Every structure is written in structure tokens, then in C-alpha cells.
Phi, psi and omega in degrees: 000137177227124184243125171249128175279103169283328182218129180198160189289338180249146168299142168253223182266004185244153184279095183231163173281129179262132177217157174281096182170187174215142179206123190235135176253125186236130172246140161239194178297328187241348184225155177239114188238141169253107178270103188069150186234011177070191190274343191201209183266012186301321185306325176296316177292319175299317174302310178304314180294332178272355174090017177263133186263107182286337175291344180273356186283136180254357181210130169250124181243120176267113185291324170188178199259053174247140189312323189275006171250327183239005184284345173272007183299315182302323176295324175294323182295333176280321179283339183229118186264359193243318200281137175287166189238107177271117181217159173283148171303135183105340188300338178260014173288166175295128173231147192222160173238105180270015170299340178246158173237120006283168184295137185266123173316126183230007181256208186242166174297113179303324192291341175301332178303333189251024182290343181090000181239000180278128175254109176290133190247135170262186187288147181071020187287121180269132167268352183089163173062024175087020185238127190229136174255129188253130178219350186257106189238159177288170176304137178276126180277350183235070183278130187285148185298327179302323177306339181286343179262003174265130189210173181219161181127189175260154176307130185096344178225052184275142182223147180311128179290116174290337183064039165289349178269009175272142181207153180241159182236137174259115180247132181236121181197132176067029184077010177247157172216137191236128175250122180241120180249153177270283180247345183052051171303325182273013176102123175292330180294302183300322180297318175300320176296321180297318180296330177288327168303311179288327182276331191081014176194174177283150174292152180291324183220150180235122185244137166143181170291144172250004180046065178242014181219133182260096188296334180293305182279347180065044173208149179286166168292154185312146180301322183291327177295304182306322172303314181298319184287329179289333180288326179300311184297318183306327174280358184268347184072010183260158171261131188253134169227104186249178195182180171048251185287000173285322180080142179306307189292317168310313176306318176294326173295314186300312188302328184288344180262315191268000177036243186279012178258019180219144172221160187247129179269129177244173178307129172096351183291158174240151174216129176247135171237000000 
């Protein structure tokens, strides 16, 4: 398995476009997967610079219905004419951020749901070739405070977002298992628990954002909170590769507990498992 970071908040060692968002390209022996597309078409330019052929992608996974993960979907649909888009029901519903007044639209173009290529996914949805989508996770013992500002519904009738439109990707190949999360709004710890229950063991690697930073308010979760998450992760036996909404300050706290078991992925970085 080889994973390439096409879009992430921070620069790596290559001259690439940086965006607040996430887009990951995954190659296995049988599949070419794009996991999210960032907020716009920057993933296309970065893919070209990194030698990634977006036209060869056979599977698009949308982790959840927020613009920083699916805003680039229209550009993907134009650049790639064959791949199905696997999304949870509700991914194209209205989503909002009420940390600002008036609340700011945080979701995707609802018309995309009718593009003819979207496949709605239930929990444990098999994509074949060792790829499984997970969405049913236990209650989160460490709910991030940023979730409290995120909601769904129509203006004047907004409700707290339950994040049932969120899913993660479990990849199994050659006796190894990688869990890929987008923002882990429902909690990286329970998402790992769900993957562990399906595998019968912990995944070897966990990749993605852990949602320990609020980009609207520009602040990390309190250090004590992040330390609790780190201690829970330490008992899971995984190797962690984090990015995006984890935030660099929280990453520093995680690293003090997890030591050499965690790394930060930047735009342009590659990971082989």
C-alpha cells in the first residue's frame, strides 16, 4: 500500500499548493483510490506535480460532507470520467458552522448527489479488494469541542450535527491493515475501536486528521484533553500518521506520549506500508 498526500494544511519539501483540507491518493496492488479532494482543484495540480494520474483512479471515497474534504469533487468528476463516488447518506445535506454569526455554509453542493456517480454506503460497505467503509462507531469518550459549533439543517432550524455522514476507509492487503480517517469528528479512538472489532486486531497504521484543532477559532484543544486522547491511542498498538485538523500544537502533545509511534504528514509526503 502506498499513500500520497495531495492536499493538506502544511507544506512539505516540494513546491505544491497548500490548502486547509485533505486529499489522499492510495495505491494497492489492485486499486487506485482518491480519499477526499480538498476544498478546490488544488489536488489536481499537486497530483500532476507528484506524478499521480487522477484519470486512473477507480474509486473515490468521500469521508464526510464538509467543503474542505469534498469541495474539489466537481473538479474530480471532470478530470475522471469513470470512478464511482462512495458517500454516506446525508453527505450532501446542508452543513453549517455557527462559530461565526451568521452561520457559515460548511457543506457541499447538493446537486452533486444527483450526478449519477454517487453510491450511498451503509456501515461495513465492501468496495472489494480488501477495501471496507466503516461508519458505525461507539460513543466518543473524547468529543472535540469544535463539534459543538458544527450543525446541519436549514437556516432557522439548525441542529447539532450527529456526523452520521462520516465514514472511514479500512484497507487490508498482504496481511497488513491501514485505517484512513478524514476528520474523525466521531472520535479517532472509537473509529479505531470499530476497525479493531472488524479486523479482530488493531490496524497496523492509522492515517488522518484527529480533529484536535478548531480552524475557525484558531485554537487547539486543551493540552489535558489531548493528553487523554494520546493515552488512549497509546494502548491501541497502532502506528499513527496524522495531519490536517489535528493541528501542529496538538501533534506536539501527542508526540510526547506516543514518541516514535506518530508522524505528521504534510502536502506531498508519501507513505508505504
